[in-house]
N, CA, C, O and the ligand as a Tripos MOL2 file, in Angstrom:
@<TRIPOS>MOLECULE
protein
  289   287    73     0     0
PROTEIN
NO_CHARGES

@<TRIPOS>ATOM
      1 N           0.8210   -1.2080    0.0000 N.3       1 MET1
      2 CA          0.0000    0.0000    0.0000 C.3       1 MET1
      3 C           0.8490    1.2500    0.0000 C.2       1 MET1
      4 O           2.0630    1.1890    0.1960 O.2       1 MET1
      5 N           0.2320    2.3440   -0.2120 N.am      2 CYS2
      6 CA          0.9260    3.6240   -0.3130 C.3       2 CYS2
      7 C           0.9480    4.3130    1.0490 C.2       2 CYS2
      8 O          -0.0360    4.2690    1.7890 O.2       2 CYS2
      9 N           2.0730    4.9500    1.3780 N.am      3 HIS3
     10 CA          2.1730    5.6440    2.6520 C.3       3 HIS3
     11 C           2.2710    7.1530    2.4810 C.2       3 HIS3
     12 O           2.7470    7.8530    3.3750 O.2       3 HIS3
     13 N           1.8380    7.6340    1.3810 N.am      4 ALA4
     14 CA          1.8960    9.0690    1.1130 C.3       4 ALA4
     15 C           1.0780    9.8440    2.1360 C.2       4 ALA4
     16 O           0.0890    9.3480    2.6760 O.2       4 ALA4
     17 N           1.5090   11.0540    2.3820 N.am      5 VAL5
     18 CA          0.7930   11.9060    3.3250 C.3       5 VAL5
     19 C          -0.4240   12.5410    2.6480 C.2       5 VAL5
     20 O          -1.4650   12.7740    3.2620 O.2       5 VAL5
     21 N          -0.2430   12.8030    1.3770 N.am      6 ARG6
     22 CA         -1.3120   13.5120    0.6690 C.3       6 ARG6
     23 C          -2.3330   12.5510    0.0870 C.2       6 ARG6
     24 O          -2.2570   12.1790   -1.0840 O.2       6 ARG6
     25 N          -3.2780   12.1590    0.9060 N.am      7 LEU7
     26 CA         -4.3760   11.3200    0.4280 C.3       7 LEU7
     27 C          -5.6320   12.1780    0.3160 C.2       7 LEU7
     28 O          -5.9430   12.9740    1.2020 O.2       7 LEU7
     29 N          -6.3240   12.0020   -0.7620 N.am      8 THR8
     30 CA         -7.5510   12.7480   -0.9930 C.3       8 THR8
     31 C          -8.7380   11.8130   -0.8360 C.2       8 THR8
     32 O          -8.7110   10.6780   -1.3120 O.2       8 THR8
     33 N          -9.7720   12.2900   -0.1720 N.am      9 LEU9
     34 CA        -10.9960   11.5110   -0.0620 C.3       9 LEU9
     35 C         -11.9130   11.8350   -1.2400 C.2       9 LEU9
     36 O         -12.2080   13.0000   -1.5070 O.2       9 LEU9
     37 N         -12.3590   10.7970   -1.9370 N.am     10 VAL10
     38 CA        -13.2810   10.9770   -3.0500 C.3      10 VAL10
     39 C         -14.5640   10.2220   -2.7350 C.2      10 VAL10
     40 O         -14.5260    9.0630   -2.3220 O.2      10 VAL10
     41 N         -15.6890   10.8790   -2.9300 N.am     11 ARG11
     42 CA        -16.9910   10.2650   -2.6290 C.3      11 ARG11
     43 C         -17.7100    9.9050   -3.9220 C.2      11 ARG11
     44 O         -17.9280   10.7540   -4.7860 O.2      11 ARG11
     45 N         -18.0760    8.6280   -4.0370 N.am     12 TYR12
     46 CA        -18.8730    8.1850   -5.1800 C.3      12 TYR12
     47 C         -20.2760    7.8810   -4.7000 C.2      12 TYR12
     48 O         -20.4580    7.3330   -3.6130 O.2      12 TYR12
     49 N         -21.2610    8.2280   -5.4930 N.am     13 VAL13
     50 CA        -22.6500    7.9260   -5.1170 C.3      13 VAL13
     51 C         -23.2390    6.9110   -6.0930 C.2      13 VAL13
     52 O         -23.0240    6.9860   -7.3030 O.2      13 VAL13
     53 N         -23.9970    5.9490   -5.5270 N.am     14 TYR14
     54 CA        -24.6570    4.9280   -6.3280 C.3      14 TYR14
     55 C         -26.0880    4.7580   -5.8610 C.2      14 TYR14
     56 O         -26.3560    4.7440   -4.6590 O.2      14 TYR14
     57 N         -27.0020    4.6280   -6.7950 N.am     15 GLY15
     58 CA        -28.3740    4.3660   -6.4090 C.3      15 GLY15
     59 C         -29.2950    4.3800   -7.6140 C.2      15 GLY15
     60 O         -29.0700    5.1110   -8.5780 O.2      15 GLY15
     61 N         -30.3490    3.5500   -7.5440 N.am     16 ASP16
     62 CA        -31.3140    3.4990   -8.6380 C.3      16 ASP16
     63 C         -32.0370    4.8260   -8.8120 C.2      16 ASP16
     64 O         -32.4590    5.1770   -9.9130 O.2      16 ASP16
     65 N         -32.1740    5.5610   -7.7080 N.am     17 GLU17
     66 CA        -32.9970    6.7640   -7.7520 C.3      17 GLU17
     67 C         -32.2490    8.0100   -8.2010 C.2      17 GLU17
     68 O         -32.8700    9.0050   -8.5770 O.2      17 GLU17
     69 N         -30.9390    7.9670   -8.1670 N.am     18 VAL18
     70 CA        -30.2060    9.2330   -8.3420 C.3      18 VAL18
     71 C         -29.9480    9.5700   -9.8100 C.2      18 VAL18
     72 O         -29.3420   10.5940  -10.1230 O.2      18 VAL18
     73 N         -30.4160    8.6940  -10.7110 N.am     19 GLY19
     74 CA        -30.3860    9.0170  -12.1290 C.3      19 GLY19
     75 C         -28.9830    9.2380  -12.6740 C.2      19 GLY19
     76 O         -28.1290    8.3550  -12.5860 O.2      19 GLY19
     77 N         -28.7500   10.4030  -13.2290 N.am     20 ARG20
     78 CA        -27.4790   10.6830  -13.8990 C.3      20 ARG20
     79 C         -26.3140   10.7690  -12.9150 C.2      20 ARG20
     80 O         -25.1530   10.7520  -13.3230 O.2      20 ARG20
     81 N         -26.6260   10.8640  -11.6100 N.am     21 LEU21
     82 CA        -25.5540   10.9490  -10.6170 C.3      21 LEU21
     83 C         -25.0170    9.5730  -10.2400 C.2      21 LEU21
     84 O         -24.0200    9.4820   -9.5240 O.2      21 LEU21
     85 N         -25.6630    8.4890  -10.7110 N.am     22 ASP22
     86 CA        -25.2610    7.1370  -10.3480 C.3      22 ASP22
     87 C         -23.8200    6.8630  -10.7810 C.2      22 ASP22
     88 O         -23.4760    6.9930  -11.9560 O.2      22 ASP22
     89 N         -22.9920    6.4820   -9.8180 N.am     23 GLY23
     90 CA        -21.6030    6.1700  -10.1180 C.3      23 GLY23
     91 C         -20.7020    7.3750  -10.2820 C.2      23 GLY23
     92 O         -19.5440    7.2420  -10.6790 O.2      23 GLY23
     93 N         -21.2270    8.5460   -9.9780 N.am     24 ARG24
     94 CA        -20.4590    9.7700  -10.1720 C.3      24 ARG24
     95 C         -19.7410   10.1970   -8.8910 C.2      24 ARG24
     96 O         -20.0890    9.7660   -7.7920 O.2      24 ARG24
     97 N         -18.7410   11.0460   -9.0580 N.am     25 VAL25
     98 CA        -18.0540   11.6430   -7.9200 C.3      25 VAL25
     99 C         -18.8980   12.7970   -7.4000 C.2      25 VAL25
    100 O         -19.3770   13.6260   -8.1720 O.2      25 VAL25
    101 N         -19.0730   12.8410   -6.0880 N.am     26 ALA26
    102 CA        -19.8570   13.9070   -5.4750 C.3      26 ALA26
    103 C         -18.9460   14.8710   -4.7330 C.2      26 ALA26
    104 O         -17.9260   14.4690   -4.1720 O.2      26 ALA26
    105 N         -19.3160   16.1320   -4.7340 N.am     27 ALA27
    106 CA        -18.6090   17.1410   -3.9510 C.3      27 ALA27
    107 C         -18.8280   16.8570   -2.4660 C.2      27 ALA27
    108 O         -19.8080   16.2090   -2.0980 O.2      27 ALA27
    109 N         -17.9140   17.3420   -1.6030 N.am     28 PRO28
    110 CA        -18.0290   17.0380   -0.1580 C.3      28 PRO28
    111 C         -19.4100   17.3140    0.4320 C.2      28 PRO28
    112 O         -19.8870   16.5420    1.2630 O.2      28 PRO28
    113 N         -20.0500   18.3860    0.0230 N.am     29 ALA29
    114 CA        -21.3400   18.7480    0.6070 C.3      29 ALA29
    115 C         -22.5080   18.0820   -0.0950 C.2      29 ALA29
    116 O         -23.6420   18.1660    0.3770 O.2      29 ALA29
    117 N         -22.2500   17.4200   -1.2150 N.am     30 GLU30
    118 CA        -23.3350   16.9320   -2.0530 C.3      30 GLU30
    119 C         -24.1670   15.7930   -1.4490 C.2      30 GLU30
    120 O         -25.3930   15.8280   -1.5550 O.2      30 GLU30
    121 N         -23.5410   14.7730   -0.8120 N.am     31 PRO31
    122 CA        -24.3600   13.6720   -0.2640 C.3      31 PRO31
    123 C         -25.4430   14.1450    0.7010 C.2      31 PRO31
    124 O         -26.5680   13.6490    0.6470 O.2      31 PRO31
    125 N         -25.1310   15.0850    1.5730 N.am     32 ALA32
    126 CA        -26.1240   15.5830    2.5280 C.3      32 ALA32
    127 C         -27.2590   16.2850    1.7980 C.2      32 ALA32
    128 O         -28.4270   16.1720    2.1720 O.2      32 ALA32
    129 N         -26.8950   17.0080    0.7560 N.am     33 GLU33
    130 CA        -27.8850   17.7030   -0.0580 C.3      33 GLU33
    131 C         -28.7850   16.6940   -0.7790 C.2      33 GLU33
    132 O         -30.0050   16.8520   -0.8280 O.2      33 GLU33
    133 N         -28.1550   15.6550   -1.3360 N.am     34 MET34
    134 CA        -28.9100   14.6310   -2.0610 C.3      34 MET34
    135 C         -29.8310   13.8520   -1.1330 C.2      34 MET34
    136 O         -30.8840   13.3790   -1.5600 O.2      34 MET34
    137 N         -29.4460   13.7150    0.1310 N.am     35 ALA35
    138 CA        -30.2420   12.9430    1.0880 C.3      35 ALA35
    139 C         -31.6100   13.5720    1.3090 C.2      35 ALA35
    140 O         -32.5430   12.8930    1.7390 O.2      35 ALA35
    141 N         -31.7380   14.8670    1.0180 N.am     36 ARG36
    142 CA        -33.0430   15.5170    1.1490 C.3      36 ARG36
    143 C         -33.9000   15.2820   -0.0920 C.2      36 ARG36
    144 O         -35.1210   15.4390   -0.0610 O.2      36 ARG36
    145 N         -33.2360   14.9030   -1.1880 N.am     37 ARG37
    146 CA        -33.9400   14.7730   -2.4610 C.3      37 ARG37
    147 C         -34.2880   13.3230   -2.8000 C.2      37 ARG37
    148 O         -35.3060   13.0620   -3.4410 O.2      37 ARG37
    149 N         -33.4410   12.3730   -2.3680 N.am     38 TYR38
    150 CA        -33.6290   10.9790   -2.7670 C.3      38 TYR38
    151 C         -33.9040   10.0920   -1.5540 C.2      38 TYR38
    152 O         -33.4300   10.3610   -0.4500 O.2      38 TYR38
    153 N         -34.6820    9.0260   -1.7830 N.am     39 GLY39
    154 CA        -35.0630    8.1300   -0.7020 C.3      39 GLY39
    155 C         -33.9020    7.3140   -0.1670 C.2      39 GLY39
    156 O         -33.7340    7.1800    1.0450 O.2      39 GLY39
    157 N         -33.0920    6.7610   -1.0830 N.am     40 GLU40
    158 CA        -31.9950    5.9050   -0.6410 C.3      40 GLU40
    159 C         -30.9110    5.8190   -1.7010 C.2      40 GLU40
    160 O         -31.1940    5.5820   -2.8750 O.2      40 GLU40
    161 N         -29.6830    6.0100   -1.2850 N.am     41 PHE41
    162 CA        -28.5350    5.8030   -2.1590 C.3      41 PHE41
    163 C         -27.3300    5.5030   -1.2880 C.2      41 PHE41
    164 O         -27.3520    5.7430   -0.0810 O.2      41 PHE41
    165 N         -26.2820    4.9780   -1.8980 N.am     42 ARG42
    166 CA        -25.0990    4.6070   -1.1340 C.3      42 ARG42
    167 C         -23.9300    5.5010   -1.5090 C.2      42 ARG42
    168 O         -23.7420    5.8530   -2.6740 O.2      42 ARG42
    169 N         -23.1470    5.8600   -0.4950 N.am     43 VAL43
    170 CA        -21.9600    6.6820   -0.7080 C.3      43 VAL43
    171 C         -20.7240    5.8380   -0.4080 C.2      43 VAL43
    172 O         -20.6170    5.2480    0.6660 O.2      43 VAL43
    173 N         -19.7980    5.7820   -1.3540 N.am     44 TYR44
    174 CA        -18.5190    5.1020   -1.1460 C.3      44 TYR44
    175 C         -17.4280    6.1590   -1.0080 C.2      44 TYR44
    176 O         -17.2430    6.9920   -1.8950 O.2      44 TYR44
    177 N         -16.7120    6.1180    0.1060 N.am     45 VAL45
    178 CA        -15.6220    7.0590    0.3190 C.3      45 VAL45
    179 C         -14.3110    6.3360    0.0320 C.2      45 VAL45
    180 O         -13.9740    5.3530    0.6930 O.2      45 VAL45
    181 N         -13.5820    6.8290   -0.9530 N.am     46 VAL46
    182 CA        -12.3530    6.1900   -1.3960 C.3      46 VAL46
    183 C         -11.1730    7.1210   -1.1380 C.2      46 VAL46
    184 O         -11.2280    8.3090   -1.4540 O.2      46 VAL46
    185 N         -10.1130    6.5730   -0.5660 N.am     47 GLU47
    186 CA         -8.8840    7.3330   -0.3650 C.3      47 GLU47
    187 C          -8.0090    7.1880   -1.6150 C.2      47 GLU47
    188 O          -7.7460    6.0760   -2.0730 O.2      47 GLU47
    189 N          -7.5740    8.2980   -2.1470 N.am     48 VAL48
    190 CA         -6.7780    8.2810   -3.3700 C.3      48 VAL48
    191 C          -5.4760    9.0400   -3.1360 C.2      48 VAL48
    192 O          -5.4760   10.1410   -2.5850 O.2      48 VAL48
    193 N          -4.3480    8.4270   -3.5700 N.am     49 CYS49
    194 CA         -3.0550    9.1180   -3.5030 C.3      49 CYS49
    195 C          -2.8630    9.9330   -4.7770 C.2      49 CYS49
    196 O          -3.0550    9.4310   -5.8840 O.2      49 CYS49
    197 N          -2.4830   11.1860   -4.6060 N.am     50 GLN50
    198 CA         -2.3230   12.0710   -5.7520 C.3      50 GLN50
    199 C          -1.0900   11.7290   -6.5800 C.2      50 GLN50
    200 O          -1.0480   12.0350   -7.7710 O.2      50 GLN50
    201 N          -0.0880   11.1010   -5.9760 N.am     51 SER51
    202 CA          1.1600   10.8890   -6.7100 C.3      51 SER51
    203 C           1.2400    9.5310   -7.3960 C.2      51 SER51
    204 O           1.8500    9.4320   -8.4610 O.2      51 SER51
    205 N           0.6470    8.4780   -6.8270 N.am     52 CYS52
    206 CA          0.7960    7.1600   -7.4670 C.3      52 CYS52
    207 C          -0.5360    6.5240   -7.8420 C.2      52 CYS52
    208 O          -0.5610    5.3990   -8.3420 O.2      52 CYS52
    209 N          -1.6360    7.2200   -7.6120 N.am     53 ALA53
    210 CA         -2.9640    6.7360   -7.9910 C.3      53 ALA53
    211 C          -3.4070    5.5300   -7.1720 C.2      53 ALA53
    212 O          -4.4020    4.8900   -7.5100 O.2      53 ALA53
    213 N          -2.6760    5.2060   -6.0910 N.am     54 TRP54
    214 CA         -3.1320    4.1740   -5.1670 C.3      54 TRP54
    215 C          -4.4650    4.5950   -4.5880 C.2      54 TRP54
    216 O          -4.6680    5.7730   -4.2930 O.2      54 TRP54
    217 N          -5.3720    3.6590   -4.4220 N.am     55 ASN55
    218 CA         -6.6460    4.0170   -3.7990 C.3      55 ASN55
    219 C          -7.2480    2.8040   -3.1060 C.2      55 ASN55
    220 O          -6.9870    1.6630   -3.4880 O.2      55 ASN55
    221 N          -8.0460    3.0580   -2.0960 N.am     56 HIS56
    222 CA         -8.7750    1.9550   -1.4590 C.3      56 HIS56
    223 C         -10.0480    2.4890   -0.8310 C.2      56 HIS56
    224 O         -10.1670    3.6700   -0.5040 O.2      56 HIS56
    225 N         -10.9960    1.5740   -0.6760 N.am     57 LEU57
    226 CA        -12.2770    1.9560   -0.1050 C.3      57 LEU57
    227 C         -12.1060    2.2170    1.3860 C.2      57 LEU57
    228 O         -11.7000    1.3320    2.1390 O.2      57 LEU57
    229 N         -12.4160    3.4240    1.8010 N.am     58 SER58
    230 CA        -12.3010    3.7870    3.2070 C.3      58 SER58
    231 C         -13.5480    3.3570    3.9750 C.2      58 SER58
    232 O         -13.4550    2.7210    5.0250 O.2      58 SER58
    233 N         -14.6960    3.7060    3.4460 N.am     59 ARG59
    234 CA        -15.9580    3.2940    4.0780 C.3      59 ARG59
    235 C         -17.1070    3.5430    3.1090 C.2      59 ARG59
    236 O         -16.9520    4.2310    2.1000 O.2      59 ARG59
    237 N         -18.2480    2.9790    3.4320 N.am     60 SER60
    238 CA        -19.4430    3.2640    2.6390 C.3      60 SER60
    239 C         -20.6220    3.3520    3.5830 C.2      60 SER60
    240 O         -20.6380    2.7220    4.6400 O.2      60 SER60
    241 N         -21.6020    4.1360    3.1930 N.am     61 TYR61
    242 CA        -22.7850    4.2700    4.0340 C.3      61 TYR61
    243 C         -23.9800    4.6240    3.1650 C.2      61 TYR61
    244 O         -23.8470    5.0970    2.0360 O.2      61 TYR61
    245 N         -25.1600    4.3740    3.7380 N.am     62 VAL62
    246 CA        -26.4100    4.6260    3.0220 C.3      62 VAL62
    247 C         -27.0110    5.9290    3.5190 C.2      62 VAL62
    248 O         -27.0710    6.1850    4.7210 O.2      62 VAL62
    249 N         -27.4540    6.7480    2.5740 N.am     63 LEU63
    250 CA        -28.1210    8.0010    2.9170 C.3      63 LEU63
    251 C         -29.4740    8.0560    2.2140 C.2      63 LEU63
    252 O         -29.7770    7.2300    1.3520 O.2      63 LEU63
    253 N         -30.2800    9.0430    2.5980 N.am     64 GLY64
    254 CA        -31.5730    9.2460    1.9620 C.3      64 GLY64
    255 C         -32.6400    9.5200    3.0030 C.2      64 GLY64
    256 O         -32.4660    9.2290    4.1870 O.2      64 GLY64
    257 N         -33.7570   10.0900    2.5400 N.am     65 HIS65
    258 CA        -34.8210   10.4240    3.4950 C.3      65 HIS65
    259 C         -35.7010    9.2300    3.8150 C.2      65 HIS65
    260 O         -36.5220    9.3040    4.7280 O.2      65 HIS65
    261 N         -35.5470    8.1000    3.0670 N.am     66 GLY66
    262 CA        -36.2230    6.8660    3.4320 C.3      66 GLY66
    263 C         -37.5740    6.6210    2.7850 C.2      66 GLY66
    264 O         -38.1340    5.5310    2.9060 O.2      66 GLY66
    265 N         -38.1010    7.6270    2.0990 N.am     67 ASP67
    266 CA        -39.3960    7.4240    1.4340 C.3      67 ASP67
    267 C         -39.1800    6.7460    0.0910 C.2      67 ASP67
    268 O         -38.1510    6.9530   -0.5520 O.2      67 ASP67
    269 N         -40.1650    5.9170   -0.3470 N.am     68 PRO68
    270 CA        -40.0330    5.2870   -1.6750 C.3      68 PRO68
    271 C         -40.0730    6.3510   -2.7610 C.2      68 PRO68
    272 O         -40.6800    7.4080   -2.5850 O.2      68 PRO68
    273 N         -39.4130    6.0620   -3.9050 N.am     69 PRO69
    274 CA        -39.3970    7.0490   -4.9860 C.3      69 PRO69
    275 C         -40.7980    7.2910   -5.5190 C.2      69 PRO69
    276 O         -41.6150    6.3700   -5.5220 O.2      69 PRO69
    277 N         -41.1020    8.5040   -5.9710 N.am     70 PRO70
    278 CA        -42.4340    8.8070   -6.4840 C.3      70 PRO70
    279 C         -42.7180    8.0490   -7.7750 C.2      70 PRO70
    280 O         -41.8090    7.7500   -8.5490 O.2      70 PRO70
    281 N         -43.9820    7.7470   -7.9930 N.am     71 GLY71
    282 CA        -44.3820    7.1320   -9.2480 C.3      71 GLY71
    283 C         -44.2340    5.6280   -9.2680 C.2      71 GLY71
    284 O         -44.2490    5.0280  -10.3430 O.2      71 GLY71
    285 N         -44.0900    4.9960   -8.1110 N.am     72 ARG72
    286 CA        -44.0280    3.5330   -8.0840 C.3      72 ARG72
    287 C         -45.1620    2.9520   -7.2500 C.2      72 ARG72
    288 O         -45.2680    1.7330   -7.1150 O.2      72 ARG72
    289 ZN          1.0990    7.0450   -3.3770 Zn       73 ZN73
@<TRIPOS>BOND
     1     1     2 1
     2     2     3 1
     3     3     4 2
     4     3     5 am
     5     5     6 1
     6     6     7 1
     7     7     8 2
     8     7     9 am
     9     9    10 1
    10    10    11 1
    11    11    12 2
    12    11    13 am
    13    13    14 1
    14    14    15 1
    15    15    16 2
    16    15    17 am
    17    17    18 1
    18    18    19 1
    19    19    20 2
    20    19    21 am
    21    21    22 1
    22    22    23 1
    23    23    24 2
    24    23    25 am
    25    25    26 1
    26    26    27 1
    27    27    28 2
    28    27    29 am
    29    29    30 1
    30    30    31 1
    31    31    32 2
    32    31    33 am
    33    33    34 1
    34    34    35 1
    35    35    36 2
    36    35    37 am
    37    37    38 1
    38    38    39 1
    39    39    40 2
    40    39    41 am
    41    41    42 1
    42    42    43 1
    43    43    44 2
    44    43    45 am
    45    45    46 1
    46    46    47 1
    47    47    48 2
    48    47    49 am
    49    49    50 1
    50    50    51 1
    51    51    52 2
    52    51    53 am
    53    53    54 1
    54    54    55 1
    55    55    56 2
    56    55    57 am
    57    57    58 1
    58    58    59 1
    59    59    60 2
    60    59    61 am
    61    61    62 1
    62    62    63 1
    63    63    64 2
    64    63    65 am
    65    65    66 1
    66    66    67 1
    67    67    68 2
    68    67    69 am
    69    69    70 1
    70    70    71 1
    71    71    72 2
    72    71    73 am
    73    73    74 1
    74    74    75 1
    75    75    76 2
    76    75    77 am
    77    77    78 1
    78    78    79 1
    79    79    80 2
    80    79    81 am
    81    81    82 1
    82    82    83 1
    83    83    84 2
    84    83    85 am
    85    85    86 1
    86    86    87 1
    87    87    88 2
    88    87    89 am
    89    89    90 1
    90    90    91 1
    91    91    92 2
    92    91    93 am
    93    93    94 1
    94    94    95 1
    95    95    96 2
    96    95    97 am
    97    97    98 1
    98    98    99 1
    99    99   100 2
   100    99   101 am
   101   101   102 1
   102   102   103 1
   103   103   104 2
   104   103   105 am
   105   105   106 1
   106   106   107 1
   107   107   108 2
   108   107   109 am
   109   109   110 1
   110   110   111 1
   111   111   112 2
   112   111   113 am
   113   113   114 1
   114   114   115 1
   115   115   116 2
   116   115   117 am
   117   117   118 1
   118   118   119 1
   119   119   120 2
   120   119   121 am
   121   121   122 1
   122   122   123 1
   123   123   124 2
   124   123   125 am
   125   125   126 1
   126   126   127 1
   127   127   128 2
   128   127   129 am
   129   129   130 1
   130   130   131 1
   131   131   132 2
   132   131   133 am
   133   133   134 1
   134   134   135 1
   135   135   136 2
   136   135   137 am
   137   137   138 1
   138   138   139 1
   139   139   140 2
   140   139   141 am
   141   141   142 1
   142   142   143 1
   143   143   144 2
   144   143   145 am
   145   145   146 1
   146   146   147 1
   147   147   148 2
   148   147   149 am
   149   149   150 1
   150   150   151 1
   151   151   152 2
   152   151   153 am
   153   153   154 1
   154   154   155 1
   155   155   156 2
   156   155   157 am
   157   157   158 1
   158   158   159 1
   159   159   160 2
   160   159   161 am
   161   161   162 1
   162   162   163 1
   163   163   164 2
   164   163   165 am
   165   165   166 1
   166   166   167 1
   167   167   168 2
   168   167   169 am
   169   169   170 1
   170   170   171 1
   171   171   172 2
   172   171   173 am
   173   173   174 1
   174   174   175 1
   175   175   176 2
   176   175   177 am
   177   177   178 1
   178   178   179 1
   179   179   180 2
   180   179   181 am
   181   181   182 1
   182   182   183 1
   183   183   184 2
   184   183   185 am
   185   185   186 1
   186   186   187 1
   187   187   188 2
   188   187   189 am
   189   189   190 1
   190   190   191 1
   191   191   192 2
   192   191   193 am
   193   193   194 1
   194   194   195 1
   195   195   196 2
   196   195   197 am
   197   197   198 1
   198   198   199 1
   199   199   200 2
   200   199   201 am
   201   201   202 1
   202   202   203 1
   203   203   204 2
   204   203   205 am
   205   205   206 1
   206   206   207 1
   207   207   208 2
   208   207   209 am
   209   209   210 1
   210   210   211 1
   211   211   212 2
   212   211   213 am
   213   213   214 1
   214   214   215 1
   215   215   216 2
   216   215   217 am
   217   217   218 1
   218   218   219 1
   219   219   220 2
   220   219   221 am
   221   221   222 1
   222   222   223 1
   223   223   224 2
   224   223   225 am
   225   225   226 1
   226   226   227 1
   227   227   228 2
   228   227   229 am
   229   229   230 1
   230   230   231 1
   231   231   232 2
   232   231   233 am
   233   233   234 1
   234   234   235 1
   235   235   236 2
   236   235   237 am
   237   237   238 1
   238   238   239 1
   239   239   240 2
   240   239   241 am
   241   241   242 1
   242   242   243 1
   243   243   244 2
   244   243   245 am
   245   245   246 1
   246   246   247 1
   247   247   248 2
   248   247   249 am
   249   249   250 1
   250   250   251 1
   251   251   252 2
   252   251   253 am
   253   253   254 1
   254   254   255 1
   255   255   256 2
   256   255   257 am
   257   257   258 1
   258   258   259 1
   259   259   260 2
   260   259   261 am
   261   261   262 1
   262   262   263 1
   263   263   264 2
   264   263   265 am
   265   265   266 1
   266   266   267 1
   267   267   268 2
   268   267   269 am
   269   269   270 1
   270   270   271 1
   271   271   272 2
   272   271   273 am
   273   273   274 1
   274   274   275 1
   275   275   276 2
   276   275   277 am
   277   277   278 1
   278   278   279 1
   279   279   280 2
   280   279   281 am
   281   281   282 1
   282   282   283 1
   283   283   284 2
   284   283   285 am
   285   285   286 1
   286   286   287 1
   287   287   288 2
@<TRIPOS>SUBSTRUCTURE
     1 MET1         2 RESIDUE 1 A MET
     2 CYS2         6 RESIDUE 1 A CYS
     3 HIS3        10 RESIDUE 1 A HIS
     4 ALA4        14 RESIDUE 1 A ALA
     5 VAL5        18 RESIDUE 1 A VAL
     6 ARG6        22 RESIDUE 1 A ARG
     7 LEU7        26 RESIDUE 1 A LEU
     8 THR8        30 RESIDUE 1 A THR
     9 LEU9        34 RESIDUE 1 A LEU
    10 VAL10       38 RESIDUE 1 A VAL
    11 ARG11       42 RESIDUE 1 A ARG
    12 TYR12       46 RESIDUE 1 A TYR
    13 VAL13       50 RESIDUE 1 A VAL
    14 TYR14       54 RESIDUE 1 A TYR
    15 GLY15       58 RESIDUE 1 A GLY
    16 ASP16       62 RESIDUE 1 A ASP
    17 GLU17       66 RESIDUE 1 A GLU
    18 VAL18       70 RESIDUE 1 A VAL
    19 GLY19       74 RESIDUE 1 A GLY
    20 ARG20       78 RESIDUE 1 A ARG
    21 LEU21       82 RESIDUE 1 A LEU
    22 ASP22       86 RESIDUE 1 A ASP
    23 GLY23       90 RESIDUE 1 A GLY
    24 ARG24       94 RESIDUE 1 A ARG
    25 VAL25       98 RESIDUE 1 A VAL
    26 ALA26      102 RESIDUE 1 A ALA
    27 ALA27      106 RESIDUE 1 A ALA
    28 PRO28      110 RESIDUE 1 A PRO
    29 ALA29      114 RESIDUE 1 A ALA
    30 GLU30      118 RESIDUE 1 A GLU
    31 PRO31      122 RESIDUE 1 A PRO
    32 ALA32      126 RESIDUE 1 A ALA
    33 GLU33      130 RESIDUE 1 A GLU
    34 MET34      134 RESIDUE 1 A MET
    35 ALA35      138 RESIDUE 1 A ALA
    36 ARG36      142 RESIDUE 1 A ARG
    37 ARG37      146 RESIDUE 1 A ARG
    38 TYR38      150 RESIDUE 1 A TYR
    39 GLY39      154 RESIDUE 1 A GLY
    40 GLU40      158 RESIDUE 1 A GLU
    41 PHE41      162 RESIDUE 1 A PHE
    42 ARG42      166 RESIDUE 1 A ARG
    43 VAL43      170 RESIDUE 1 A VAL
    44 TYR44      174 RESIDUE 1 A TYR
    45 VAL45      178 RESIDUE 1 A VAL
    46 VAL46      182 RESIDUE 1 A VAL
    47 GLU47      186 RESIDUE 1 A GLU
    48 VAL48      190 RESIDUE 1 A VAL
    49 CYS49      194 RESIDUE 1 A CYS
    50 GLN50      198 RESIDUE 1 A GLN
    51 SER51      202 RESIDUE 1 A SER
    52 CYS52      206 RESIDUE 1 A CYS
    53 ALA53      210 RESIDUE 1 A ALA
    54 TRP54      214 RESIDUE 1 A TRP
    55 ASN55      218 RESIDUE 1 A ASN
    56 HIS56      222 RESIDUE 1 A HIS
    57 LEU57      226 RESIDUE 1 A LEU
    58 SER58      230 RESIDUE 1 A SER
    59 ARG59      234 RESIDUE 1 A ARG
    60 SER60      238 RESIDUE 1 A SER
    61 TYR61      242 RESIDUE 1 A TYR
    62 VAL62      246 RESIDUE 1 A VAL
    63 LEU63      250 RESIDUE 1 A LEU
    64 GLY64      254 RESIDUE 1 A GLY
    65 HIS65      258 RESIDUE 1 A HIS
    66 GLY66      262 RESIDUE 1 A GLY
    67 ASP67      266 RESIDUE 1 A ASP
    68 PRO68      270 RESIDUE 1 A PRO
    69 PRO69      274 RESIDUE 1 A PRO
    70 PRO70      278 RESIDUE 1 A PRO
    71 GLY71      282 RESIDUE 1 A GLY
    72 ARG72      286 RESIDUE 1 A ARG
    73 ZN73       289 GROUP 0 **** ****
């Protein structure tokens, strides 16, 4: 593994409800914002090294307001 000091946290969002955002990188404040709009989606936080592109999954969690999506 990489021992670099400069590790960047990158957040990916996945979910059936989030449409075009599925599998995309989210800004730091974006998951909380999306949680008010979507019922359920998962956030994967990945640590990435800027110099060697080493990366690993730091954690993942589920967000959302919990209501079923409209129109179903
Ligand atoms: Zn590195």
